[in-house]
PyMOL Python script that loads the backbone (N, CA, C, O; Angstrom):
from pymol import cmd

cmd.read_pdbstr("""\
ATOM      1  N   MET A   1       0.786  -1.043   0.009  1.00  0.00           N
ATOM      2  CA  MET A   1       0.258   0.174  -0.154  1.00  0.00           C
ATOM      3  C   MET A   1       0.981   1.035  -0.128  1.00  0.00           C
ATOM      4  O   MET A   1       2.088   0.921   0.399  1.00  0.00           O
ATOM      5  N   ILE A   2       0.544   2.180  -0.708  1.00  0.00           N
ATOM      6  CA  ILE A   2       0.925   3.356  -0.824  1.00  0.00           C
ATOM      7  C   ILE A   2       0.575   4.560   0.104  1.00  0.00           C
ATOM      8  O   ILE A   2      -0.564   5.001  -0.048  1.00  0.00           O
ATOM      9  N   ARG A   3       1.311   5.131   0.981  1.00  0.00           N
ATOM     10  CA  ARG A   3       0.808   6.061   2.046  1.00  0.00           C
ATOM     11  C   ARG A   3       0.742   7.590   1.008  1.00  0.00           C
ATOM     12  O   ARG A   3       1.577   7.926   0.168  1.00  0.00           O
ATOM     13  N   THR A   4      -0.214   8.144   1.303  1.00  0.00           N
ATOM     14  CA  THR A   4      -0.477   9.396   0.576  1.00  0.00           C
ATOM     15  C   THR A   4      -1.110  10.673   1.618  1.00  0.00           C
ATOM     16  O   THR A   4      -1.569  10.422   2.732  1.00  0.00           O
ATOM     17  N   GLN A   5      -1.052  11.836   1.133  1.00  0.00           N
ATOM     18  CA  GLN A   5      -1.677  12.842   2.199  1.00  0.00           C
ATOM     19  C   GLN A   5      -2.522  13.695   1.408  1.00  0.00           C
ATOM     20  O   GLN A   5      -2.118  14.192   0.356  1.00  0.00           O
ATOM     21  N   ILE A   6      -4.006  13.943   1.997  1.00  0.00           N
ATOM     22  CA  ILE A   6      -4.681  14.856   1.186  1.00  0.00           C
ATOM     23  C   ILE A   6      -5.267  15.705   2.286  1.00  0.00           C
ATOM     24  O   ILE A   6      -5.267  15.566   3.509  1.00  0.00           O
ATOM     25  N   GLN A   7      -5.879  16.830   1.310  1.00  0.00           N
ATOM     26  CA  GLN A   7      -6.320  18.045   2.543  1.00  0.00           C
ATOM     27  C   GLN A   7      -8.059  18.089   2.039  1.00  0.00           C
ATOM     28  O   GLN A   7      -8.413  18.219   0.867  1.00  0.00           O
ATOM     29  N   LEU A   8      -8.829  17.972   3.008  1.00  0.00           N
ATOM     30  CA  LEU A   8     -10.285  18.090   3.031  1.00  0.00           C
ATOM     31  C   LEU A   8     -10.619  19.186   3.685  1.00  0.00           C
ATOM     32  O   LEU A   8     -10.099  19.593   4.724  1.00  0.00           O
ATOM     33  N   PRO A   9     -11.799  19.849   2.871  1.00  0.00           N
ATOM     34  CA  PRO A   9     -12.525  20.888   3.703  1.00  0.00           C
ATOM     35  C   PRO A   9     -12.919  20.613   5.239  1.00  0.00           C
ATOM     36  O   PRO A   9     -13.428  19.500   5.372  1.00  0.00           O
ATOM     37  N   GLU A  10     -12.841  21.140   6.090  1.00  0.00           N
ATOM     38  CA  GLU A  10     -13.078  20.878   7.483  1.00  0.00           C
ATOM     39  C   GLU A  10     -14.570  20.138   7.546  1.00  0.00           C
ATOM     40  O   GLU A  10     -14.804  19.125   8.205  1.00  0.00           O
ATOM     41  N   GLN A  11     -15.430  20.786   6.803  1.00  0.00           N
ATOM     42  CA  GLN A  11     -17.025  20.334   7.059  1.00  0.00           C
ATOM     43  C   GLN A  11     -17.110  18.923   6.435  1.00  0.00           C
ATOM     44  O   GLN A  11     -17.949  18.192   6.960  1.00  0.00           O
ATOM     45  N   ASP A  12     -16.297  18.334   5.271  1.00  0.00           N
ATOM     46  CA  ASP A  12     -16.373  17.290   4.828  1.00  0.00           C
ATOM     47  C   ASP A  12     -15.490  16.342   5.594  1.00  0.00           C
ATOM     48  O   ASP A  12     -15.759  15.143   5.524  1.00  0.00           O
ATOM     49  N   TYR A  13     -14.495  16.729   6.295  1.00  0.00           N
ATOM     50  CA  TYR A  13     -13.638  15.684   7.431  1.00  0.00           C
ATOM     51  C   TYR A  13     -14.326  15.308   8.368  1.00  0.00           C
ATOM     52  O   TYR A  13     -14.337  14.157   8.805  1.00  0.00           O
ATOM     53  N   GLU A  14     -15.195  16.551   8.920  1.00  0.00           N
ATOM     54  CA  GLU A  14     -15.847  15.917  10.096  1.00  0.00           C
ATOM     55  C   GLU A  14     -17.229  14.950   9.486  1.00  0.00           C
ATOM     56  O   GLU A  14     -17.496  13.830   9.920  1.00  0.00           O
ATOM     57  N   ARG A  15     -17.786  15.460   8.708  1.00  0.00           N
ATOM     58  CA  ARG A  15     -18.858  14.322   8.062  1.00  0.00           C
ATOM     59  C   ARG A  15     -18.121  12.699   8.004  1.00  0.00           C
ATOM     60  O   ARG A  15     -18.524  11.639   8.483  1.00  0.00           O
ATOM     61  N   LEU A  16     -17.114  12.961   7.357  1.00  0.00           N
ATOM     62  CA  LEU A  16     -16.608  11.509   7.157  1.00  0.00           C
ATOM     63  C   LEU A  16     -16.110  10.941   8.473  1.00  0.00           C
ATOM     64  O   LEU A  16     -16.078   9.722   8.642  1.00  0.00           O
ATOM     65  N   ARG A  17     -15.726  11.785   9.397  1.00  0.00           N
ATOM     66  CA  ARG A  17     -15.019  11.091  10.607  1.00  0.00           C
ATOM     67  C   ARG A  17     -16.406  10.742  11.357  1.00  0.00           C
ATOM     68  O   ARG A  17     -16.401   9.719  12.042  1.00  0.00           O
ATOM     69  N   GLU A  18     -17.400  11.378  11.301  1.00  0.00           N
ATOM     70  CA  GLU A  18     -18.770  11.017  12.131  1.00  0.00           C
ATOM     71  C   GLU A  18     -19.143   9.577  11.458  1.00  0.00           C
ATOM     72  O   GLU A  18     -19.214   8.556  12.143  1.00  0.00           O
ATOM     73  N   ALA A  19     -19.383   9.594  10.001  1.00  0.00           N
ATOM     74  CA  ALA A  19     -19.752   8.349   9.397  1.00  0.00           C
ATOM     75  C   ALA A  19     -19.061   7.132   9.588  1.00  0.00           C
ATOM     76  O   ALA A  19     -19.600   6.037   9.747  1.00  0.00           O
ATOM     77  N   ALA A  20     -17.858   7.362   9.568  1.00  0.00           N
ATOM     78  CA  ALA A  20     -16.416   6.252   9.899  1.00  0.00           C
ATOM     79  C   ALA A  20     -16.974   5.722  11.553  1.00  0.00           C
ATOM     80  O   ALA A  20     -17.168   4.546  11.859  1.00  0.00           O
ATOM     81  N   ARG A  21     -17.132   6.731  12.330  1.00  0.00           N
ATOM     82  CA  ARG A  21     -17.253   6.365  13.770  1.00  0.00           C
ATOM     83  C   ARG A  21     -18.480   5.562  14.042  1.00  0.00           C
ATOM     84  O   ARG A  21     -18.466   4.616  14.829  1.00  0.00           O
ATOM     85  N   ARG A  22     -19.867   6.059  13.185  1.00  0.00           N
ATOM     86  CA  ARG A  22     -21.138   4.960  13.174  1.00  0.00           C
ATOM     87  C   ARG A  22     -20.886   4.014  12.811  1.00  0.00           C
ATOM     88  O   ARG A  22     -21.451   3.064  13.353  1.00  0.00           O
ATOM     89  N   GLN A  23     -19.987   3.757  11.790  1.00  0.00           N
ATOM     90  CA  GLN A  23     -19.821   2.118  10.992  1.00  0.00           C
ATOM     91  C   GLN A  23     -18.862   1.459  11.750  1.00  0.00           C
ATOM     92  O   GLN A  23     -18.671   0.265  11.522  1.00  0.00           O
ATOM     93  N   HIS A  24     -18.086   2.156  12.805  1.00  0.00           N
ATOM     94  CA  HIS A  24     -17.054   1.627  13.564  1.00  0.00           C
ATOM     95  C   HIS A  24     -15.831   1.293  12.400  1.00  0.00           C
ATOM     96  O   HIS A  24     -15.211   0.242  12.559  1.00  0.00           O
ATOM     97  N   ARG A  25     -15.579   1.915  11.576  1.00  0.00           N
ATOM     98  CA  ARG A  25     -14.252   1.924  10.671  1.00  0.00           C
ATOM     99  C   ARG A  25     -13.641   2.981  11.074  1.00  0.00           C
ATOM    100  O   ARG A  25     -14.004   3.759  11.956  1.00  0.00           O
ATOM    101  N   SER A  26     -12.339   3.028  10.175  1.00  0.00           N
ATOM    102  CA  SER A  26     -11.706   3.897  10.208  1.00  0.00           C
ATOM    103  C   SER A  26     -11.672   4.969   9.416  1.00  0.00           C
ATOM    104  O   SER A  26     -12.611   4.794   8.640  1.00  0.00           O
ATOM    105  N   LEU A  27     -11.072   6.117   9.114  1.00  0.00           N
ATOM    106  CA  LEU A  27     -11.294   7.116   8.139  1.00  0.00           C
ATOM    107  C   LEU A  27     -10.615   6.568   6.838  1.00  0.00           C
ATOM    108  O   LEU A  27     -11.150   6.667   5.733  1.00  0.00           O
ATOM    109  N   ALA A  28      -9.323   5.947   7.067  1.00  0.00           N
ATOM    110  CA  ALA A  28      -8.634   5.585   5.566  1.00  0.00           C
ATOM    111  C   ALA A  28      -9.711   4.612   5.048  1.00  0.00           C
ATOM    112  O   ALA A  28     -10.105   4.759   3.892  1.00  0.00           O
ATOM    113  N   ASP A  29     -10.135   3.785   5.695  1.00  0.00           N
ATOM    114  CA  ASP A  29     -10.917   2.576   5.368  1.00  0.00           C
ATOM    115  C   ASP A  29     -12.388   3.286   4.241  1.00  0.00           C
ATOM    116  O   ASP A  29     -12.698   2.885   3.119  1.00  0.00           O
ATOM    117  N   CYS A  30     -12.943   4.253   4.936  1.00  0.00           N
ATOM    118  CA  CYS A  30     -14.036   4.934   4.249  1.00  0.00           C
ATOM    119  C   CYS A  30     -13.401   5.590   2.989  1.00  0.00           C
ATOM    120  O   CYS A  30     -14.021   5.593   1.925  1.00  0.00           O
ATOM    121  N   ILE A  31     -12.261   6.103   3.097  1.00  0.00           N
ATOM    122  CA  ILE A  31     -11.725   6.898   1.855  1.00  0.00           C
ATOM    123  C   ILE A  31     -11.525   5.703   0.816  1.00  0.00           C
ATOM    124  O   ILE A  31     -12.214   5.670  -0.204  1.00  0.00           O
ATOM    125  N   ARG A  32     -10.590   4.742   1.085  1.00  0.00           N
ATOM    126  CA  ARG A  32     -10.181   3.616   0.182  1.00  0.00           C
ATOM    127  C   ARG A  32     -11.634   3.277  -0.415  1.00  0.00           C
ATOM    128  O   ARG A  32     -11.659   3.372  -1.642  1.00  0.00           O
ATOM    129  N   GLU A  33     -12.950   2.871   0.230  1.00  0.00           N
ATOM    130  CA  GLU A  33     -13.862   2.724  -0.322  1.00  0.00           C
ATOM    131  C   GLU A  33     -14.657   3.619  -1.156  1.00  0.00           C
ATOM    132  O   GLU A  33     -15.489   3.211  -1.967  1.00  0.00           O
ATOM    133  N   GLY A  34     -14.367   4.930  -0.927  1.00  0.00           N
ATOM    134  CA  GLY A  34     -14.850   5.895  -1.723  1.00  0.00           C
ATOM    135  C   GLY A  34     -13.985   6.173  -2.978  1.00  0.00           C
ATOM    136  O   GLY A  34     -14.415   6.634  -4.036  1.00  0.00           O
ATOM    137  N   ILE A  35     -12.761   5.841  -2.719  1.00  0.00           N
ATOM    138  CA  ILE A  35     -11.907   5.926  -4.086  1.00  0.00           C
ATOM    139  C   ILE A  35     -12.347   4.735  -4.993  1.00  0.00           C
ATOM    140  O   ILE A  35     -12.327   4.913  -6.211  1.00  0.00           O
ATOM    141  N   GLY A  36     -12.766   3.459  -4.454  1.00  0.00           N
ATOM    142  CA  GLY A  36     -12.878   2.338  -5.096  1.00  0.00           C
ATOM    143  C   GLY A  36     -14.178   2.662  -5.951  1.00  0.00           C
ATOM    144  O   GLY A  36     -14.325   2.515  -7.165  1.00  0.00           O
ATOM    145  N   LEU A  37     -14.823   3.003  -5.283  1.00  0.00           N
ATOM    146  CA  LEU A  37     -16.349   3.366  -5.716  1.00  0.00           C
ATOM    147  C   LEU A  37     -16.355   4.251  -7.203  1.00  0.00           C
ATOM    148  O   LEU A  37     -16.875   3.958  -8.279  1.00  0.00           O
ATOM    149  N   TYR A  38     -15.530   5.488  -6.781  1.00  0.00           N
ATOM    150  CA  TYR A  38     -15.353   6.419  -7.799  1.00  0.00           C
ATOM    151  C   TYR A  38     -14.734   6.023  -9.092  1.00  0.00           C
ATOM    152  O   TYR A  38     -15.114   6.366 -10.211  1.00  0.00           O
ATOM    153  N   LEU A  39     -13.512   5.087  -8.724  1.00  0.00           N
ATOM    154  CA  LEU A  39     -12.659   4.429  -9.833  1.00  0.00           C
ATOM    155  C   LEU A  39     -13.680   3.646 -10.711  1.00  0.00           C
ATOM    156  O   LEU A  39     -13.659   3.832 -11.928  1.00  0.00           O
ATOM    157  N   ALA A  40     -14.473   2.875 -10.218  1.00  0.00           N
ATOM    158  CA  ALA A  40     -15.394   1.718 -10.526  1.00  0.00           C
ATOM    159  C   ALA A  40     -16.560   2.846 -11.760  1.00  0.00           C
ATOM    160  O   ALA A  40     -16.709   2.853 -12.981  1.00  0.00           O
ATOM    161  N   ALA A  41     -16.938   3.355 -11.041  1.00  0.00           N
ATOM    162  CA  ALA A  41     -17.885   4.676 -11.850  1.00  0.00           C
ATOM    163  C   ALA A  41     -17.331   5.207 -13.002  1.00  0.00           C
ATOM    164  O   ALA A  41     -18.020   5.282 -14.019  1.00  0.00           O
ATOM    165  N   ALA A  42     -16.005   5.643 -12.980  1.00  0.00           N
ATOM    166  CA  ALA A  42     -15.424   6.032 -13.951  1.00  0.00           C
ATOM    167  C   ALA A  42     -15.022   5.193 -14.996  1.00  0.00           C
ATOM    168  O   ALA A  42     -15.024   5.721 -16.108  1.00  0.00           O
ATOM    169  N   GLU A  43     -14.650   3.928 -14.919  1.00  0.00           N
ATOM    170  CA  GLU A  43     -14.408   2.952 -15.624  1.00  0.00           C
ATOM    171  C   GLU A  43     -15.577   2.577 -16.509  1.00  0.00           C
ATOM    172  O   GLU A  43     -15.396   2.369 -17.708  1.00  0.00           O
ATOM    173  N   ARG A  44     -16.933   2.472 -15.873  1.00  0.00           N
ATOM    174  CA  ARG A  44     -18.047   2.390 -16.765  1.00  0.00           C
ATOM    175  C   ARG A  44     -18.519   3.155 -17.627  1.00  0.00           C
ATOM    176  O   ARG A  44     -19.062   2.892 -18.700  1.00  0.00           O
ATOM    177  N   ALA A  45     -18.214   4.501 -16.941  1.00  0.00           N
ATOM    178  CA  ALA A  45     -18.254   5.986 -17.813  1.00  0.00           C
ATOM    179  C   ALA A  45     -17.466   5.971 -18.859  1.00  0.00           C
ATOM    180  O   ALA A  45     -17.957   6.519 -19.847  1.00  0.00           O
ATOM    181  N   ALA A  46     -16.332   5.502 -18.998  1.00  0.00           N
ATOM    182  CA  ALA A  46     -15.471   5.541 -19.883  1.00  0.00           C
ATOM    183  C   ALA A  46     -15.739   4.689 -21.281  1.00  0.00           C
ATOM    184  O   ALA A  46     -15.699   3.460 -21.233  1.00  0.00           O
ATOM    185  N   VAL A  47     -16.007   5.366 -22.507  1.00  0.00           N
ATOM    186  CA  VAL A  47     -16.485   4.856 -23.672  1.00  0.00           C
ATOM    187  C   VAL A  47     -15.146   4.604 -24.673  1.00  0.00           C
ATOM    188  O   VAL A  47     -14.412   5.438 -25.203  1.00  0.00           O
ATOM    189  N   ASP A  48     -15.118   3.197 -24.722  1.00  0.00           N
ATOM    190  CA  ASP A  48     -14.060   2.773 -25.821  1.00  0.00           C
ATOM    191  C   ASP A  48     -14.789   2.801 -27.307  1.00  0.00           C
ATOM    192  O   ASP A  48     -15.937   2.396 -27.490  1.00  0.00           O
ATOM    193  N   LEU A  49     -14.219   3.164 -27.994  1.00  0.00           N
ATOM    194  CA  LEU A  49     -14.398   3.482 -29.470  1.00  0.00           C
ATOM    195  C   LEU A  49     -14.762   2.075 -30.031  1.00  0.00           C
ATOM    196  O   LEU A  49     -15.681   2.043 -30.850  1.00  0.00           O
ATOM    197  N   THR A  50     -14.135   0.882 -29.681  1.00  0.00           N
ATOM    198  CA  THR A  50     -14.665  -0.218 -30.132  1.00  0.00           C
ATOM    199  C   THR A  50     -15.900  -0.682 -29.634  1.00  0.00           C
ATOM    200  O   THR A  50     -16.478  -1.576 -30.252  1.00  0.00           O
ATOM    201  N   ASP A  51     -16.406  -0.190 -28.574  1.00  0.00           N
ATOM    202  CA  ASP A  51     -17.715  -0.701 -28.019  1.00  0.00           C
ATOM    203  C   ASP A  51     -18.841  -0.019 -29.188  1.00  0.00           C
ATOM    204  O   ASP A  51     -19.908  -0.572 -29.455  1.00  0.00           O
ATOM    205  N   VAL A  52     -18.450   1.086 -29.724  1.00  0.00           N
ATOM    206  CA  VAL A  52     -19.481   1.693 -30.571  1.00  0.00           C
ATOM    207  C   VAL A  52     -19.288   1.618 -31.927  1.00  0.00           C
ATOM    208  O   VAL A  52     -20.081   2.110 -32.730  1.00  0.00           O
ATOM    209  N   ALA A  53     -18.088   0.920 -32.298  1.00  0.00           N
ATOM    210  CA  ALA A  53     -17.765   0.852 -33.735  1.00  0.00           C
ATOM    211  C   ALA A  53     -18.894  -0.234 -34.195  1.00  0.00           C
ATOM    212  O   ALA A  53     -19.127  -1.268 -33.569  1.00  0.00           O
ATOM    213  N   GLY A  54     -19.496   0.134 -35.285  1.00  0.00           N
ATOM    214  CA  GLY A  54     -20.587  -0.988 -35.945  1.00  0.00           C
ATOM    215  C   GLY A  54     -21.650  -0.838 -35.866  1.00  0.00           C
ATOM    216  O   GLY A  54     -22.450  -1.343 -36.654  1.00  0.00           O
ATOM    217  N   ARG A  55     -21.987  -0.056 -34.835  1.00  0.00           N
ATOM    218  CA  ARG A  55     -23.483  -0.054 -34.335  1.00  0.00           C
ATOM    219  C   ARG A  55     -24.275   0.995 -35.121  1.00  0.00           C
ATOM    220  O   ARG A  55     -25.506   0.981 -35.138  1.00  0.00           O
ATOM    221  N   PHE A  56     -23.663   1.754 -35.664  1.00  0.00           N
ATOM    222  CA  PHE A  56     -24.475   2.978 -36.570  1.00  0.00           C
ATOM    223  C   PHE A  56     -24.325   2.479 -38.109  1.00  0.00           C
ATOM    224  O   PHE A  56     -23.271   2.132 -38.640  1.00  0.00           O
ATOM    225  N   THR A  57     -25.501   2.517 -38.655  1.00  0.00           N
ATOM    226  CA  THR A  57     -25.222   2.719 -40.327  1.00  0.00           C
ATOM    227  C   THR A  57     -25.276   3.943 -40.885  1.00  0.00           C
ATOM    228  O   THR A  57     -26.165   4.760 -40.643  1.00  0.00           O
ATOM    229  N   PRO A  58     -24.359   4.115 -41.631  1.00  0.00           N
ATOM    230  CA  PRO A  58     -24.093   5.417 -42.288  1.00  0.00           C
ATOM    231  C   PRO A  58     -25.519   5.828 -42.947  1.00  0.00           C
ATOM    232  O   PRO A  58     -26.348   5.014 -43.352  1.00  0.00           O
ATOM    233  N   ARG A  59     -25.650   7.219 -42.978  1.00  0.00           N
ATOM    234  CA  ARG A  59     -26.892   7.593 -43.546  1.00  0.00           C
ATOM    235  C   ARG A  59     -26.595   7.929 -45.055  1.00  0.00           C
ATOM    236  O   ARG A  59     -25.547   8.465 -45.412  1.00  0.00           O
ATOM    237  N   PRO A  60     -27.703   7.532 -45.985  1.00  0.00           N
ATOM    238  CA  PRO A  60     -27.285   7.753 -47.541  1.00  0.00           C
ATOM    239  C   PRO A  60     -26.934   9.321 -47.666  1.00  0.00           C
ATOM    240  O   PRO A  60     -27.529  10.033 -46.857  1.00  0.00           O
ATOM    241  N   THR A  61     -26.136   9.906 -48.478  1.00  0.00           N
ATOM    242  CA  THR A  61     -25.441  11.005 -48.821  1.00  0.00           C
ATOM    243  C   THR A  61     -26.665  11.940 -49.371  1.00  0.00           C
ATOM    244  O   THR A  61     -26.507  13.158 -49.287  1.00  0.00           O
ATOM    245  N   ASP A  62     -27.903  11.418 -49.942  1.00  0.00           N
ATOM    246  CA  ASP A  62     -28.836  12.231 -50.566  1.00  0.00           C
ATOM    247  C   ASP A  62     -29.727  12.909 -49.555  1.00  0.00           C
ATOM    248  O   ASP A  62     -30.363  13.936 -49.787  1.00  0.00           O
ATOM    249  N   ASP A  63     -29.717  12.081 -48.125  1.00  0.00           N
ATOM    250  CA  ASP A  63     -30.347  12.395 -47.029  1.00  0.00           C
ATOM    251  C   ASP A  63     -29.774  13.430 -46.173  1.00  0.00           C
ATOM    252  O   ASP A  63     -30.340  14.046 -45.271  1.00  0.00           O
ATOM    253  N   LEU A  64     -28.352  13.552 -46.659  1.00  0.00           N
ATOM    254  CA  LEU A  64     -27.763  14.712 -45.903  1.00  0.00           C
ATOM    255  C   LEU A  64     -27.889  16.279 -46.059  1.00  0.00           C
ATOM    256  O   LEU A  64     -28.203  16.835 -47.111  1.00  0.00           O
ATOM    257  N   LYS A  65     -27.618  16.877 -44.943  1.00  0.00           N
ATOM    258  CA  LYS A  65     -27.331  18.312 -45.254  1.00  0.00           C
ATOM    259  C   LYS A  65     -26.463  18.841 -46.046  1.00  0.00           C
ATOM    260  O   LYS A  65     -25.554  18.020 -46.172  1.00  0.00           O
ATOM    261  N   PRO A  66     -26.241  19.817 -46.677  1.00  0.00           N
ATOM    262  CA  PRO A  66     -25.371  20.265 -47.370  1.00  0.00           C
ATOM    263  C   PRO A  66     -23.886  20.337 -46.829  1.00  0.00           C
ATOM    264  O   PRO A  66     -22.800  20.049 -47.332  1.00  0.00           O
ATOM    265  N   HIS A  67     -24.289  20.852 -45.565  1.00  0.00           N
ATOM    266  CA  HIS A  67     -22.520  20.889 -44.837  1.00  0.00           C
ATOM    267  C   HIS A  67     -22.254  19.464 -44.525  1.00  0.00           C
ATOM    268  O   HIS A  67     -21.060  19.194 -44.652  1.00  0.00           O
ATOM    269  N   ASP A  68     -23.001  18.466 -44.155  1.00  0.00           N
ATOM    270  CA  ASP A  68     -22.535  17.336 -43.830  1.00  0.00           C
ATOM    271  C   ASP A  68     -22.297  16.590 -45.082  1.00  0.00           C
ATOM    272  O   ASP A  68     -21.591  15.584 -45.010  1.00  0.00           O
ATOM    273  N   ARG A  69     -22.838  16.981 -46.330  1.00  0.00           N
ATOM    274  CA  ARG A  69     -22.105  16.375 -47.622  1.00  0.00           C
ATOM    275  C   ARG A  69     -20.718  16.492 -48.027  1.00  0.00           C
ATOM    276  O   ARG A  69     -20.030  15.609 -48.539  1.00  0.00           O
ATOM    277  N   ALA A  70     -20.390  17.663 -47.744  1.00  0.00           N
ATOM    278  CA  ALA A  70     -19.171  18.558 -47.924  1.00  0.00           C
ATOM    279  C   ALA A  70     -18.164  17.749 -47.098  1.00  0.00           C
ATOM    280  O   ALA A  70     -17.140  17.242 -47.556  1.00  0.00           O
ATOM    281  N   TRP A  71     -18.596  17.687 -45.777  1.00  0.00           N
ATOM    282  CA  TRP A  71     -17.673  17.020 -45.042  1.00  0.00           C
ATOM    283  C   TRP A  71     -17.141  15.362 -45.328  1.00  0.00           C
ATOM    284  O   TRP A  71     -16.027  14.850 -45.220  1.00  0.00           O
ATOM    285  N   ILE A  72     -18.623  14.737 -45.782  1.00  0.00           N
ATOM    286  CA  ILE A  72     -18.112  13.135 -46.300  1.00  0.00           C
ATOM    287  C   ILE A  72     -17.302  13.610 -47.531  1.00  0.00           C
ATOM    288  O   ILE A  72     -16.202  13.074 -47.669  1.00  0.00           O
ATOM    289  N   GLU A  73     -17.682  14.548 -48.460  1.00  0.00           N
ATOM    290  CA  GLU A  73     -16.918  14.649 -49.751  1.00  0.00           C
ATOM    291  C   GLU A  73     -15.503  14.972 -49.502  1.00  0.00           C
ATOM    292  O   GLU A  73     -14.682  14.608 -50.343  1.00  0.00           O
ATOM    293  N   ALA A  74     -15.159  15.534 -48.577  1.00  0.00           N
ATOM    294  CA  ALA A  74     -14.050  16.238 -48.132  1.00  0.00           C
ATOM    295  C   ALA A  74     -13.050  14.973 -47.879  1.00  0.00           C
ATOM    296  O   ALA A  74     -11.864  14.952 -48.209  1.00  0.00           O
ATOM    297  N   GLN A  75     -13.726  13.978 -47.262  1.00  0.00           N
ATOM    298  CA  GLN A  75     -13.103  12.813 -46.807  1.00  0.00           C
ATOM    299  C   GLN A  75     -12.826  11.733 -47.828  1.00  0.00           C
ATOM    300  O   GLN A  75     -12.443  10.598 -47.542  1.00  0.00           O
ATOM    301  N   GLY A  76     -13.051  12.179 -49.018  1.00  0.00           N
ATOM    302  CA  GLY A  76     -12.981  11.128 -50.251  1.00  0.00           C
ATOM    303  C   GLY A  76     -14.195  10.083 -50.086  1.00  0.00           C
ATOM    304  O   GLY A  76     -14.041   8.963 -50.572  1.00  0.00           O
ATOM    305  N   ARG A  77     -15.151  10.334 -49.557  1.00  0.00           N
ATOM    306  CA  ARG A  77     -16.239   9.189 -49.663  1.00  0.00           C
ATOM    307  C   ARG A  77     -17.205   9.437 -50.669  1.00  0.00           C
ATOM    308  O   ARG A  77     -17.383  10.614 -50.982  1.00  0.00           O
ATOM    309  N   PRO A  78     -17.724   8.743 -51.115  1.00  0.00           N
ATOM    310  CA  PRO A  78     -18.677   9.021 -52.328  1.00  0.00           C
ATOM    311  C   PRO A  78     -20.135   9.559 -51.621  1.00  0.00           C
ATOM    312  O   PRO A  78     -21.092   9.861 -52.334  1.00  0.00           O
TER     313      PRO A  78
END
""", "prot")
cmd.dss("prot")
cmd.show_as("cartoon", "prot")
cmd.util.cbc("prot")
cmd.orient("prot")
């Protein structure tokens, strides 16, 4: 385990200390749990382009607005 130091607003520290006391846990344990929850949510929220590749079908170019058609043509696609 790596030791680190953080600064918390006094109000957050007091709320965290009280929550830890009610649960008979250490502050460090509560903070580690919070970090774990944050990282799990961040990983779920991260979108990998391979997850969305192939999910959408291209629109026919005759149905596009002029600026979209110009963008497609600039890429060298018909």
